[in-house]
C-alpha positions as CSV (number, residue, x, y, z in Angstrom):
1,X,-46.1,-46.9,-12.3
2,X,-46.2,-50.0,-14.9
3,X,-45.4,-47.3,-17.5
4,X,-43.0,-45.6,-16.9
5,X,-40.6,-48.7,-15.6
6,X,-41.2,-50.2,-19.0
7,X,-40.6,-45.9,-20.8
8,X,-37.3,-46.0,-18.3
9,X,-36.6,-49.5,-19.3
10,X,-36.9,-48.4,-23.3
11,X,-34.7,-45.8,-22.4
12,X,-31.6,-47.9,-20.9
13,X,-32.2,-50.6,-23.3
14,X,-32.3,-47.9,-26.8
15,X,-28.7,-46.3,-24.2
16,X,-27.1,-49.7,-23.8
17,X,-27.9,-50.3,-27.9
18,X,-26.3,-47.4,-29.0
19,X,-24.0,-45.6,-26.6
20,X,-22.9,-47.9,-24.4
21,X,-22.0,-49.9,-27.3
22,X,-20.1,-47.0,-28.7
23,X,-18.6,-46.5,-24.9
24,X,-17.7,-49.7,-24.6
25,X,-16.0,-49.8,-28.1
26,X,-14.3,-46.8,-27.5
27,X,-13.1,-47.9,-24.0
28,X,-11.5,-51.1,-25.6
29,X,-10.2,-49.3,-28.9
30,X,-8.7,-46.4,-26.4
31,X,-6.8,-49.3,-24.4
32,X,-5.7,-50.6,-27.9
33,X,-4.4,-48.0,-29.3
34,X,-2.4,-47.1,-26.1
35,X,-0.5,-50.2,-25.7
36,X,0.1,-50.3,-29.1
37,X,1.7,-46.9,-29.5
38,X,3.8,-47.8,-26.6
39,X,5.0,-51.0,-27.7
40,X,5.8,-49.3,-31.2
41,X,7.7,-46.6,-29.9
42,X,9.9,-49.2,-27.5
43,X,10.7,-51.4,-30.8
44,X,11.6,-48.0,-32.8
45,X,14.0,-46.7,-29.8
46,X,15.7,-50.0,-29.5
47,X,16.3,-50.2,-33.7
48,X,17.5,-46.7,-33.8
49,X,19.7,-47.4,-30.5
50,X,20.8,-50.7,-31.6
51,X,20.7,-50.6,-35.5
52,X,23.4,-50.4,-37.8
53,X,22.5,-46.3,-38.1
54,X,22.8,-45.3,-34.3
55,X,21.4,-42.6,-33.3
56,X,22.2,-40.9,-30.1
57,X,20.1,-42.3,-27.2
58,X,18.9,-39.4,-25.6
59,X,17.6,-38.2,-28.4
60,X,15.7,-41.0,-29.7
61,X,14.2,-41.2,-26.6
62,X,13.3,-37.8,-25.8
63,X,12.0,-37.3,-29.5
64,X,10.0,-40.7,-29.2
65,X,8.3,-39.8,-25.7
66,X,6.4,-36.5,-27.1
67,X,5.5,-38.5,-30.4
68,X,3.7,-40.8,-27.7
69,X,1.6,-38.3,-25.7
70,X,0.8,-36.6,-29.3
71,X,-0.4,-40.0,-30.7
72,X,-2.3,-40.5,-27.9
73,X,-3.8,-37.2,-27.9
74,X,-4.9,-37.7,-31.6
75,X,-6.1,-41.2,-30.8
76,X,-8.7,-39.5,-27.6
77,X,-10.0,-36.7,-30.1
78,X,-11.1,-39.2,-32.1
79,X,-12.7,-41.1,-29.3
80,X,-14.2,-38.4,-28.1
81,X,-15.5,-37.4,-31.9
82,X,-16.4,-41.4,-32.7
83,X,-19.1,-41.1,-29.4
84,X,-20.8,-38.0,-31.1
85,X,-19.6,-35.5,-27.8
86,X,-19.4,-32.2,-29.2
87,X,-16.2,-30.7,-29.1
88,X,-17.1,-27.2,-29.6
89,X,-17.8,-26.9,-26.0
90,X,-14.6,-28.9,-25.2
91,X,-12.3,-26.0,-27.3
92,X,-14.3,-22.8,-25.9
93,X,-13.5,-24.4,-22.2
94,X,-10.0,-24.3,-23.1
95,X,-10.0,-21.5,-24.5
96,X,-11.9,-19.5,-21.7
97,X,-9.4,-21.7,-19.0
98,X,-6.1,-20.3,-21.1
99,X,-5.2,-17.2,-19.5
100,X,-5.0,-19.4,-16.2
101,X,-3.4,-22.2,-17.6
102,X,-0.8,-19.8,-18.7
103,X,-0.4,-18.5,-15.5
104,X,-0.1,-21.9,-14.0
105,X,2.6,-23.6,-16.6
106,X,4.6,-20.2,-16.7
107,X,7.0,-21.9,-15.0
108,X,6.6,-25.1,-16.5
109,X,7.0,-23.5,-20.5
110,X,10.0,-22.4,-19.1
111,X,11.5,-25.8,-18.4
112,X,9.8,-27.1,-21.7
113,X,11.8,-24.5,-23.5
114,X,15.1,-25.5,-21.1
115,X,14.1,-29.5,-22.0
116,X,14.4,-27.8,-26.2
117,X,17.7,-26.3,-25.6
118,X,19.3,-28.8,-23.5
119,X,18.1,-31.1,-26.8
120,X,19.8,-28.6,-28.8
121,X,22.9,-27.7,-27.4
122,X,23.7,-31.3,-25.5
123,X,25.7,-30.7,-22.7
124,X,25.0,-34.0,-21.6
125,X,23.4,-37.0,-22.6
126,X,21.6,-40.3,-21.0
127,X,24.5,-42.2,-18.9
128,X,26.7,-39.6,-18.1
129,X,27.9,-38.4,-14.5
130,X,27.1,-34.9,-13.9
131,X,27.3,-32.3,-11.1
132,X,24.4,-29.3,-11.4
133,X,22.2,-27.5,-9.3
134,X,24.0,-28.6,-5.8
135,X,23.4,-32.7,-7.0
136,X,25.6,-34.6,-8.5
137,X,24.8,-38.5,-10.3
138,X,24.2,-40.4,-13.5
139,X,21.5,-39.1,-15.8
140,X,18.8,-41.9,-16.3
141,X,16.2,-39.7,-18.1
142,X,15.9,-36.3,-19.8
143,X,12.5,-35.3,-20.3
144,X,10.6,-32.5,-22.1
145,X,10.8,-30.6,-18.8
146,X,12.6,-32.1,-15.7
147,X,15.8,-34.8,-15.8
148,X,16.3,-37.5,-13.8
149,X,19.7,-38.4,-12.5
150,X,20.9,-40.8,-9.9
151,X,23.3,-40.4,-7.4
152,X,26.1,-43.2,-6.0
153,X,23.2,-43.6,-2.7
154,X,20.8,-44.9,-5.0
155,X,18.9,-41.6,-4.7
156,X,16.5,-40.7,-8.1
157,X,16.8,-36.5,-8.2
158,X,14.4,-35.1,-11.4
159,X,16.1,-31.6,-11.8
160,X,13.5,-28.7,-13.7
161,X,15.0,-28.4,-16.8
162,X,14.6,-24.5,-17.1
163,X,17.3,-24.1,-13.9
164,X,19.2,-26.7,-15.4
165,X,19.8,-25.2,-18.6
166,X,21.3,-21.7,-17.4
167,X,22.4,-22.9,-14.5
168,X,26.1,-24.3,-14.4
169,X,26.7,-28.0,-15.4
170,X,29.9,-29.7,-14.7
171,X,29.5,-33.1,-16.9
172,X,32.8,-35.7,-15.6
173,X,31.8,-38.1,-18.3
174,X,32.3,-36.4,-21.3
175,X,36.1,-37.1,-22.2
176,X,37.8,-40.3,-21.4
177,X,40.5,-39.1,-19.3
178,X,40.5,-38.1,-15.9
179,X,42.9,-36.4,-13.6
180,X,43.0,-37.7,-9.8
181,X,44.2,-34.6,-7.4
182,X,45.8,-35.9,-4.1
183,X,47.3,-33.7,-1.5
184,X,49.9,-35.9,0.9
185,X,51.3,-34.2,4.6
186,X,54.4,-35.1,5.8
187,X,56.7,-33.7,9.3
188,X,58.9,-31.1,8.7
189,X,61.5,-33.9,9.6
190,X,60.7,-36.0,7.4
191,X,62.6,-36.2,3.8
192,X,60.3,-34.8,1.3
193,X,62.3,-36.6,-1.5
194,X,62.0,-39.7,0.2
195,X,58.2,-39.7,0.3
196,X,58.1,-38.4,-3.3
197,X,59.8,-41.4,-4.3
198,X,57.6,-43.7,-2.0
199,X,54.7,-42.4,-4.2
200,X,56.0,-41.9,-7.6
201,X,57.0,-45.9,-7.0
202,X,53.2,-46.4,-6.0
203,X,51.9,-44.8,-9.1
204,X,54.3,-46.4,-10.8
205,X,53.1,-50.1,-10.1
206,X,49.0,-49.1,-10.3
207,X,47.6,-50.8,-13.4
208,X,45.0,-47.9,-13.8
209,X,47.3,-44.8,-13.5
210,X,48.3,-43.7,-16.6
211,X,52.0,-43.3,-17.5
212,X,51.7,-40.5,-20.3
213,X,50.8,-38.0,-19.0
214,X,53.3,-39.2,-16.5
215,X,52.4,-38.6,-12.6
216,X,52.9,-35.2,-10.9
217,X,54.6,-34.8,-7.5
218,X,55.8,-31.7,-6.4
219,X,55.9,-29.7,-3.1
220,X,52.9,-27.8,-2.7
221,X,53.2,-25.9,0.5
222,X,54.9,-25.4,3.5
223,X,52.3,-26.0,6.2
224,X,51.7,-24.5,9.4
225,X,52.9,-28.3,10.5
226,X,53.4,-30.1,7.6
227,X,55.0,-30.2,3.8
228,X,52.7,-30.3,1.7
229,X,52.9,-32.8,-1.6
230,X,51.1,-32.2,-4.3
231,X,50.1,-35.8,-6.4
232,X,48.4,-35.5,-9.9
233,X,47.8,-38.4,-11.8
234,X,45.6,-39.5,-15.1
235,X,43.3,-42.4,-15.6
236,X,40.3,-43.3,-17.6
237,X,36.9,-41.4,-16.2
238,X,35.6,-45.1,-14.9
239,X,38.4,-45.6,-13.3
240,X,38.7,-42.5,-11.2
241,X,37.1,-43.9,-8.0
242,X,39.4,-47.0,-7.8
243,X,42.6,-45.4,-8.6
244,X,41.6,-42.2,-6.0
245,X,40.6,-44.7,-2.9
246,X,44.0,-47.1,-4.2
247,X,46.5,-44.4,-3.9
248,X,45.1,-43.2,-0.5
249,X,45.7,-46.7,1.5
250,X,48.5,-47.4,-0.6
251,X,50.9,-44.4,0.2
252,X,49.5,-44.5,3.9
253,X,50.5,-48.0,4.1
254,X,54.2,-47.0,2.5
255,X,54.7,-44.2,4.6
256,X,53.8,-46.5,7.7
257,X,56.7,-48.9,6.8
258,X,59.1,-46.1,6.5
259,X,58.6,-44.0,9.4
260,X,57.2,-41.0,7.4
261,X,54.9,-39.2,9.7
262,X,52.1,-37.9,8.4
263,X,51.2,-34.8,11.0
264,X,47.8,-33.7,12.5
265,X,47.5,-29.5,13.6
266,X,49.2,-29.6,16.9
267,X,48.8,-26.1,19.2
268,X,52.4,-25.7,21.6
269,X,51.3,-23.9,24.7
270,X,53.6,-22.1,26.9
271,X,52.7,-20.7,30.6
272,X,54.8,-18.1,31.7
273,X,55.1,-17.6,35.1
274,X,56.0,-14.0,36.7
């Protein structure tokens, strides 16, 4: 019994003095390498974005993300070799599972191709406000297989790049100016020229409404119970919502002051007695 215990102890000591030390060294190198790769990538990205020769934020972030993954994989493979693990067995295993993995990642490959197309065609970039796949929000990150957007109510949505690259994308941030389209309804008994002048004065006094192109205010429709006035004004894209809400509130206040009715749908019922 004593000889067996001594033999086991010698085996443990021998393993610890060779393989154990290698394993500890490999873990330490792994942690340090991953940390160094992350820090260096962040510094490179910061210099590329904020340096003298600025590189597009979307392109630099995506390429550095791919570079980090590749470098980390290389570190792991080197450490596996350092530990003396036979990589030929791993290669054979990966090859045998190739078909299964290919079927499983069919969608992922489609998203990967979509990510490449988005980087090449550049329909939007990080910080743009877009609408796609039934969602709209600010683009926070464009990854290889998905794009992350943040909605106005602070929800984070991940949209697969495969669907994103093949679908319709509305980019609200690509152009500097954006048009605000509003419709104001007044009663048939009201003077529509007076209503037009009220809206025009409000637009002229608003600092964020551009004077060139000039505001467009005309009668758009003779509705069932109202005259509808179309108002189209231009503003900077970042001021869109401010201008829209300001005009809605200001026109309502001025219409009330001037006695201009904003009608609602009504139904007149006539009862006929025989």
